[in-house]
A tleap script that builds the chain and sets N, CA, C and O, in Angstrom:
source leaprc.protein.ff14SB
mol = sequence {
  NMET PRO ASN THR LYS ALA ALA LYS LYS ALA
  LEU ARG VAL ALA ARG ARG ARG THR VAL ILE
  ASN ARG ALA ARG LYS SER ARG VAL ARG THR
  PHE ILE ARG LYS LEU GLU ARG ALA ILE GLU
  ALA GLY ASP LEU GLU THR ALA LYS GLN LEU
  PHE PRO VAL THR GLU GLY GLU ILE MET LYS
  GLY ALA GLN ARG GLY VAL MET HIE LYS ARG
  ALA ALA SER ARG LYS ILE SER ARG LEU HIE
  GLN LYS LEU LYS LYS LEU GLU GLN GLY ALA
  MET CALA
}
set mol.1.N position { 140.885 306.518 215.113 }
set mol.1.CA position { 140.279 307.345 214.868 }
set mol.1.C position { 139.612 307.086 213.529 }
set mol.1.O position { 140.144 306.391 212.664 }
set mol.2.N position { 138.171 307.795 213.355 }
set mol.2.CA position { 137.501 307.150 212.514 }
set mol.2.C position { 137.898 308.087 211.140 }
set mol.2.O position { 137.481 309.245 211.102 }
set mol.3.N position { 138.609 307.619 210.162 }
set mol.3.CA position { 138.851 308.256 208.774 }
set mol.3.C position { 137.586 308.686 207.841 }
set mol.3.O position { 137.691 309.768 207.264 }
set mol.4.N position { 136.393 307.920 207.647 }
set mol.4.CA position { 135.503 308.587 206.354 }
set mol.4.C position { 134.866 309.511 207.037 }
set mol.4.O position { 135.021 309.910 208.191 }
set mol.5.N position { 133.985 309.870 206.036 }
set mol.5.CA position { 132.708 310.848 206.956 }
set mol.5.C position { 132.020 310.099 207.730 }
set mol.5.O position { 131.908 310.287 208.941 }
set mol.6.N position { 131.545 309.263 207.147 }
set mol.6.CA position { 130.327 308.020 207.547 }
set mol.6.C position { 130.956 307.358 208.674 }
set mol.6.O position { 130.175 306.971 209.544 }
set mol.7.N position { 132.262 307.128 208.865 }
set mol.7.CA position { 132.630 306.459 210.164 }
set mol.7.C position { 132.561 307.818 211.457 }
set mol.7.O position { 132.086 307.588 212.569 }
set mol.8.N position { 133.048 309.034 211.111 }
set mol.8.CA position { 132.715 309.919 211.738 }
set mol.8.C position { 131.632 310.361 212.682 }
set mol.8.O position { 131.642 310.591 213.891 }
set mol.9.N position { 130.450 310.421 211.522 }
set mol.9.CA position { 129.165 310.431 211.893 }
set mol.9.C position { 128.690 309.146 212.447 }
set mol.9.O position { 127.528 309.174 212.852 }
set mol.10.N position { 129.380 307.924 212.567 }
set mol.10.CA position { 128.580 306.902 213.439 }
set mol.10.C position { 129.554 306.952 214.859 }
set mol.10.O position { 129.276 306.351 215.897 }
set mol.11.N position { 130.320 307.500 214.724 }
set mol.11.CA position { 131.070 307.734 216.077 }
set mol.11.C position { 130.170 308.680 217.270 }
set mol.11.O position { 129.747 308.530 218.416 }
set mol.12.N position { 130.186 309.830 216.104 }
set mol.12.CA position { 128.906 310.670 216.831 }
set mol.12.C position { 127.689 310.141 217.770 }
set mol.12.O position { 127.289 310.338 218.918 }
set mol.13.N position { 127.314 309.337 216.610 }
set mol.13.CA position { 125.632 308.891 216.698 }
set mol.13.C position { 126.192 307.803 218.554 }
set mol.13.O position { 125.860 308.047 219.714 }
set mol.14.N position { 126.954 306.856 218.076 }
set mol.14.CA position { 127.481 306.221 219.298 }
set mol.14.C position { 127.743 306.861 220.514 }
set mol.14.O position { 127.179 306.378 221.496 }
set mol.15.N position { 128.406 307.754 220.668 }
set mol.15.CA position { 128.515 308.332 222.002 }
set mol.15.C position { 127.623 309.030 222.226 }
set mol.15.O position { 127.670 309.462 223.378 }
set mol.16.N position { 126.357 309.545 221.361 }
set mol.16.CA position { 124.769 310.001 221.965 }
set mol.16.C position { 124.126 309.244 222.486 }
set mol.16.O position { 123.399 309.378 223.470 }
set mol.17.N position { 124.454 307.911 221.533 }
set mol.17.CA position { 123.395 306.739 222.062 }
set mol.17.C position { 123.704 306.296 223.552 }
set mol.17.O position { 122.845 305.803 224.283 }
set mol.18.N position { 125.209 306.553 223.982 }
set mol.18.CA position { 125.807 305.488 225.113 }
set mol.18.C position { 125.317 306.463 226.183 }
set mol.18.O position { 125.247 305.996 227.320 }
set mol.19.N position { 124.995 307.633 226.021 }
set mol.19.CA position { 124.525 308.513 226.964 }
set mol.19.C position { 123.352 308.246 227.471 }
set mol.19.O position { 123.255 307.936 228.659 }
set mol.20.N position { 122.364 308.316 226.720 }
set mol.20.CA position { 120.786 308.352 226.088 }
set mol.20.C position { 120.914 306.382 226.898 }
set mol.20.O position { 120.197 306.287 227.894 }
set mol.21.N position { 121.354 305.620 226.693 }
set mol.21.CA position { 121.665 304.110 227.026 }
set mol.21.C position { 121.626 304.344 228.718 }
set mol.21.O position { 120.770 303.923 229.497 }
set mol.22.N position { 122.910 305.202 229.042 }
set mol.22.CA position { 123.647 304.481 230.505 }
set mol.22.C position { 122.230 305.576 231.325 }
set mol.22.O position { 121.806 305.179 232.410 }
set mol.23.N position { 121.728 306.650 230.820 }
set mol.23.CA position { 120.488 306.840 231.566 }
set mol.23.C position { 119.714 306.271 231.758 }
set mol.23.O position { 119.137 306.448 232.830 }
set mol.24.N position { 119.267 305.312 230.895 }
set mol.24.CA position { 118.007 304.522 230.556 }
set mol.24.C position { 118.137 303.179 231.500 }
set mol.24.O position { 117.148 302.810 232.133 }
set mol.25.N position { 119.390 302.450 231.581 }
set mol.25.CA position { 119.980 301.575 232.170 }
set mol.25.C position { 120.095 302.037 233.958 }
set mol.25.O position { 119.975 301.285 234.925 }
set mol.26.N position { 120.307 303.198 233.947 }
set mol.26.CA position { 120.891 303.708 235.334 }
set mol.26.C position { 119.290 303.951 235.933 }
set mol.26.O position { 119.087 304.076 237.141 }
set mol.27.N position { 118.400 303.990 235.111 }
set mol.27.CA position { 117.248 304.353 235.985 }
set mol.27.C position { 116.297 303.516 236.017 }
set mol.27.O position { 115.304 303.758 236.702 }
set mol.28.N position { 116.436 302.045 235.084 }
set mol.28.CA position { 115.881 300.824 235.502 }
set mol.28.C position { 116.409 300.386 236.743 }
set mol.28.O position { 115.572 300.327 237.643 }
set mol.29.N position { 117.772 300.007 237.088 }
set mol.29.CA position { 118.497 300.081 238.041 }
set mol.29.C position { 118.052 300.299 239.328 }
set mol.29.O position { 117.979 299.483 240.247 }
set mol.30.N position { 117.749 301.510 239.317 }
set mol.30.CA position { 117.205 302.532 240.319 }
set mol.30.C position { 115.781 302.035 240.762 }
set mol.30.O position { 115.705 301.669 241.935 }
set mol.31.N position { 114.604 301.964 239.972 }
set mol.31.CA position { 113.389 300.986 240.298 }
set mol.31.C position { 113.662 299.968 240.829 }
set mol.31.O position { 113.120 299.876 241.930 }
set mol.32.N position { 114.302 299.084 240.543 }
set mol.32.CA position { 115.122 297.745 241.158 }
set mol.32.C position { 115.207 297.811 242.371 }
set mol.32.O position { 114.591 297.087 243.154 }
set mol.33.N position { 116.180 298.915 242.737 }
set mol.33.CA position { 116.803 299.031 243.960 }
set mol.33.C position { 116.063 299.361 244.835 }
set mol.33.O position { 116.247 298.918 245.969 }
set mol.34.N position { 115.034 300.217 244.562 }
set mol.34.CA position { 114.160 300.845 245.678 }
set mol.34.C position { 112.992 299.528 245.650 }
set mol.34.O position { 112.210 299.610 246.597 }
set mol.35.N position { 112.836 298.765 245.059 }
set mol.35.CA position { 111.561 297.674 245.092 }
set mol.35.C position { 112.502 296.367 245.589 }
set mol.35.O position { 111.809 295.441 246.010 }
set mol.36.N position { 113.635 296.176 245.610 }
set mol.36.CA position { 114.310 295.093 246.220 }
set mol.36.C position { 114.275 295.799 247.643 }
set mol.36.O position { 113.871 295.082 248.558 }
set mol.37.N position { 114.664 297.180 247.983 }
set mol.37.CA position { 114.872 297.361 249.494 }
set mol.37.C position { 113.667 297.544 250.386 }
set mol.37.O position { 113.746 297.437 251.610 }
set mol.38.N position { 112.593 297.813 249.767 }
set mol.38.CA position { 111.403 297.898 250.069 }
set mol.38.C position { 110.721 296.494 251.045 }
set mol.38.O position { 110.191 296.434 252.154 }
set mol.39.N position { 111.126 295.252 249.760 }
set mol.39.CA position { 110.900 294.150 250.075 }
set mol.39.C position { 111.935 293.499 251.478 }
set mol.39.O position { 111.623 292.810 252.449 }
set mol.40.N position { 112.926 293.943 251.146 }
set mol.40.CA position { 114.089 293.240 252.246 }
set mol.40.C position { 113.548 294.262 253.835 }
set mol.40.O position { 113.503 293.715 254.937 }
set mol.41.N position { 113.247 295.514 253.664 }
set mol.41.CA position { 112.824 295.732 254.776 }
set mol.41.C position { 111.007 295.596 255.156 }
set mol.41.O position { 110.278 296.217 255.929 }
set mol.42.N position { 110.789 294.542 254.250 }
set mol.42.CA position { 109.435 293.923 254.965 }
set mol.42.C position { 108.230 294.836 254.707 }
set mol.42.O position { 107.170 294.569 255.273 }
set mol.43.N position { 108.335 296.061 253.763 }
set mol.43.CA position { 107.067 297.564 253.881 }
set mol.43.C position { 106.574 296.844 252.757 }
set mol.43.O position { 107.017 297.102 251.638 }
set mol.44.N position { 105.553 295.814 252.959 }
set mol.44.CA position { 104.427 295.324 252.053 }
set mol.44.C position { 103.602 296.543 251.033 }
set mol.44.O position { 103.435 296.411 249.820 }
set mol.45.N position { 103.282 297.387 251.622 }
set mol.45.CA position { 102.540 298.312 251.137 }
set mol.45.C position { 103.024 298.973 249.944 }
set mol.45.O position { 102.424 298.825 248.879 }
set mol.46.N position { 104.590 300.057 250.086 }
set mol.46.CA position { 105.258 300.178 249.292 }
set mol.46.C position { 105.800 299.398 248.231 }
set mol.46.O position { 106.182 299.846 247.150 }
set mol.47.N position { 105.814 298.159 248.611 }
set mol.47.CA position { 106.603 296.896 247.503 }
set mol.47.C position { 105.455 296.893 246.471 }
set mol.47.O position { 105.641 296.997 245.259 }
set mol.48.N position { 103.799 296.715 247.286 }
set mol.48.CA position { 102.871 296.772 245.685 }
set mol.48.C position { 102.616 297.870 245.550 }
set mol.48.O position { 101.518 297.910 244.994 }
set mol.49.N position { 103.040 299.003 245.760 }
set mol.49.CA position { 103.136 300.690 244.804 }
set mol.49.C position { 103.613 300.222 243.827 }
set mol.49.O position { 102.989 300.174 242.766 }
set mol.50.N position { 105.205 299.633 244.018 }
set mol.50.CA position { 106.715 299.775 243.585 }
set mol.50.C position { 106.377 299.140 242.475 }
set mol.50.O position { 106.462 299.728 241.396 }
set mol.51.N position { 105.785 297.379 242.585 }
set mol.51.CA position { 106.359 296.849 241.572 }
set mol.51.C position { 105.904 297.051 240.045 }
set mol.51.O position { 106.657 296.863 239.090 }
set mol.52.N position { 104.277 297.548 239.932 }
set mol.52.CA position { 103.756 297.527 238.934 }
set mol.52.C position { 104.680 298.853 237.826 }
set mol.52.O position { 104.799 298.887 236.601 }
set mol.53.N position { 105.112 299.653 238.725 }
set mol.53.CA position { 106.032 300.918 237.814 }
set mol.53.C position { 107.214 300.523 237.784 }
set mol.53.O position { 107.944 301.368 237.266 }
set mol.54.N position { 107.897 299.327 238.210 }
set mol.54.CA position { 109.157 299.066 238.564 }
set mol.54.C position { 108.834 297.711 236.860 }
set mol.54.O position { 109.665 297.534 235.969 }
set mol.55.N position { 107.587 297.100 236.934 }
set mol.55.CA position { 107.963 296.486 235.851 }
set mol.55.C position { 107.421 297.074 234.615 }
set mol.55.O position { 107.367 296.334 233.633 }
set mol.56.N position { 107.161 297.845 234.548 }
set mol.56.CA position { 106.798 298.619 233.572 }
set mol.56.C position { 108.279 299.489 233.258 }
set mol.56.O position { 108.206 300.007 232.144 }
set mol.57.N position { 109.108 299.673 233.695 }
set mol.57.CA position { 110.207 300.569 233.764 }
set mol.57.C position { 110.817 298.824 233.446 }
set mol.57.O position { 110.708 298.771 232.221 }
set mol.58.N position { 111.105 298.111 233.679 }
set mol.58.CA position { 111.834 296.796 233.230 }
set mol.58.C position { 111.483 296.650 231.777 }
set mol.58.O position { 112.352 296.859 230.930 }
set mol.59.N position { 110.294 296.313 231.447 }
set mol.59.CA position { 109.892 296.254 229.915 }
set mol.59.C position { 110.457 297.203 228.849 }
set mol.59.O position { 110.937 297.063 227.724 }
set mol.60.N position { 110.057 298.790 230.127 }
set mol.60.CA position { 110.074 299.381 228.604 }
set mol.60.C position { 111.853 299.392 228.462 }
set mol.60.O position { 112.221 299.663 227.319 }
set mol.61.N position { 112.755 299.184 229.269 }
set mol.61.CA position { 114.089 299.078 228.771 }
set mol.61.C position { 114.712 298.087 228.369 }
set mol.61.O position { 115.891 297.896 228.068 }
set mol.62.N position { 113.381 297.165 228.400 }
set mol.62.CA position { 114.003 295.718 227.292 }
set mol.62.C position { 113.658 296.478 225.405 }
set mol.62.O position { 114.316 296.553 224.368 }
set mol.63.N position { 112.459 296.836 225.790 }
set mol.63.CA position { 111.811 297.493 224.212 }
set mol.63.C position { 112.643 298.519 223.895 }
set mol.63.O position { 112.340 299.074 222.839 }
set mol.64.N position { 113.796 299.048 224.584 }
set mol.64.CA position { 114.512 300.119 223.964 }
set mol.64.C position { 115.759 299.455 224.203 }
set mol.64.O position { 116.695 300.169 224.565 }
set mol.65.N position { 115.922 298.409 224.088 }
set mol.65.CA position { 117.528 297.211 223.969 }
set mol.65.C position { 118.344 297.848 224.986 }
set mol.65.O position { 119.538 297.963 224.713 }
set mol.66.N position { 117.949 298.269 226.066 }
set mol.66.CA position { 118.758 298.415 227.550 }
set mol.66.C position { 119.331 297.005 227.816 }
set mol.66.O position { 120.520 296.729 227.969 }
set mol.67.N position { 118.217 296.115 227.844 }
set mol.67.CA position { 118.623 294.931 228.441 }
set mol.67.C position { 117.983 294.044 227.384 }
set mol.67.O position { 117.220 294.436 226.502 }
set mol.68.N position { 118.489 292.508 227.635 }
set mol.68.CA position { 117.550 291.485 226.521 }
set mol.68.C position { 115.892 291.223 227.226 }
set mol.68.O position { 115.685 291.448 228.418 }
set mol.69.N position { 115.257 290.932 226.678 }
set mol.69.CA position { 113.676 290.850 226.793 }
set mol.69.C position { 113.590 289.316 227.937 }
set mol.69.O position { 112.838 289.084 228.884 }
set mol.70.N position { 114.453 288.687 227.463 }
set mol.70.CA position { 114.639 287.162 228.709 }
set mol.70.C position { 115.270 287.891 229.919 }
set mol.70.O position { 114.836 287.848 231.071 }
set mol.71.N position { 116.100 288.405 229.589 }
set mol.71.CA position { 116.486 288.607 230.922 }
set mol.71.C position { 115.640 289.650 232.106 }
set mol.71.O position { 115.649 289.590 233.335 }
set mol.72.N position { 114.916 290.617 231.155 }
set mol.72.CA position { 113.948 291.808 231.763 }
set mol.72.C position { 112.357 290.836 232.767 }
set mol.72.O position { 111.754 290.975 233.831 }
set mol.73.N position { 112.316 289.746 231.356 }
set mol.73.CA position { 111.012 289.037 232.203 }
set mol.73.C position { 111.656 287.788 233.468 }
set mol.73.O position { 110.864 287.301 234.275 }
set mol.74.N position { 112.857 287.475 233.475 }
set mol.74.CA position { 112.997 286.786 234.470 }
set mol.74.C position { 113.383 287.690 235.517 }
set mol.74.O position { 113.449 287.140 236.616 }
set mol.75.N position { 113.662 288.932 235.501 }
set mol.75.CA position { 113.861 289.442 236.600 }
set mol.75.C position { 112.544 289.828 237.154 }
set mol.75.O position { 112.308 289.847 238.362 }
set mol.76.N position { 111.513 290.199 236.030 }
set mol.76.CA position { 110.158 290.484 236.918 }
set mol.76.C position { 109.543 289.274 237.758 }
set mol.76.O position { 108.727 289.471 238.659 }
set mol.77.N position { 109.952 288.133 237.430 }
set mol.77.CA position { 109.238 286.971 237.768 }
set mol.77.C position { 109.939 286.999 238.840 }
set mol.77.O position { 109.119 286.768 239.729 }
set mol.78.N position { 111.320 287.189 239.482 }
set mol.78.CA position { 112.227 286.953 240.578 }
set mol.78.C position { 111.520 287.896 241.488 }
set mol.78.O position { 110.981 287.422 242.489 }
set mol.79.N position { 111.448 289.400 241.218 }
set mol.79.CA position { 110.717 290.168 241.837 }
set mol.79.C position { 109.966 289.851 242.379 }
set mol.79.O position { 109.935 289.897 243.608 }
set mol.80.N position { 108.886 289.311 241.484 }
set mol.80.CA position { 107.245 289.335 241.698 }
set mol.80.C position { 106.971 287.808 242.909 }
set mol.80.O position { 106.066 287.862 243.742 }
set mol.81.N position { 107.795 286.700 242.807 }
set mol.81.CA position { 108.356 285.605 243.518 }
set mol.81.C position { 108.310 286.045 245.205 }
set mol.81.O position { 107.541 285.711 246.105 }
set mol.82.N position { 109.719 287.112 245.171 }
set mol.82.CA position { 109.993 288.060 246.347 }
set mol.82.C position { 109.053 288.679 247.187 }
set mol.82.O position { 108.806 288.639 248.392 }
set mol.83.N position { 108.368 289.562 245.711 }
set mol.83.CA position { 106.548 289.973 246.748 }
set mol.83.C position { 105.439 289.576 247.370 }
set mol.83.O position { 104.560 290.054 248.088 }
set mol.84.N position { 105.887 288.064 246.644 }
set mol.84.CA position { 104.612 286.919 246.892 }
set mol.84.C position { 104.827 286.168 248.208 }
set mol.84.O position { 103.987 285.653 248.945 }
set mol.85.N position { 106.339 286.240 248.339 }
set mol.85.CA position { 107.004 285.350 249.631 }
set mol.85.C position { 106.467 286.641 250.854 }
set mol.85.O position { 105.877 286.284 251.873 }
set mol.86.N position { 106.697 287.795 250.641 }
set mol.86.CA position { 106.610 288.747 251.370 }
set mol.86.C position { 105.218 288.824 252.089 }
set mol.86.O position { 104.997 289.047 253.280 }
set mol.87.N position { 104.186 288.545 250.896 }
set mol.87.CA position { 102.740 288.648 251.400 }
set mol.87.C position { 102.495 287.584 252.358 }
set mol.87.O position { 102.020 287.627 253.493 }
set mol.88.N position { 102.978 286.499 251.566 }
set mol.88.CA position { 102.592 285.052 252.636 }
set mol.88.C position { 102.816 285.243 253.765 }
set mol.88.O position { 101.982 285.172 254.668 }
set mol.89.N position { 104.456 285.627 253.930 }
set mol.89.CA position { 105.259 285.970 255.692 }
set mol.89.C position { 103.622 287.070 256.377 }
set mol.89.O position { 102.989 286.760 257.386 }
set mol.90.N position { 103.275 288.437 255.374 }
set mol.90.CA position { 102.816 288.782 256.390 }
set mol.90.C position { 101.121 288.279 256.810 }
set mol.90.O position { 100.437 288.609 257.779 }
set mol.91.N position { 100.801 287.350 255.639 }
set mol.91.CA position { 99.649 287.038 256.030 }
set mol.91.C position { 99.500 285.928 257.590 }
set mol.91.O position { 98.573 285.881 258.398 }
set mol.92.N position { 100.577 285.280 257.565 }
set mol.92.CA position { 100.770 284.047 258.199 }
set mol.92.C position { 100.879 284.747 259.779 }
set mol.92.O position { 101.061 284.028 260.762 }
savepdb mol mol.pdb
quit
């Protein structure tokens, strides 16, 4: 347990931030999951609509410190590759 006044406040702040960060991380994961499911189902239109929204959520998460910015960029890149593959499969 914290002994000093500053340590007690730091603990309160950390608990508040943990709740907020957990919600943000969950939101990012939800958008990623929706997009991946649309791609796996072969639903090109839904995937195309979800991609920009998901990309924005991932980058917002990176800005807010929920995930590392390079990890976010890598995730976006891989999702985009999957989307392109789906587009080419639909055109063929």
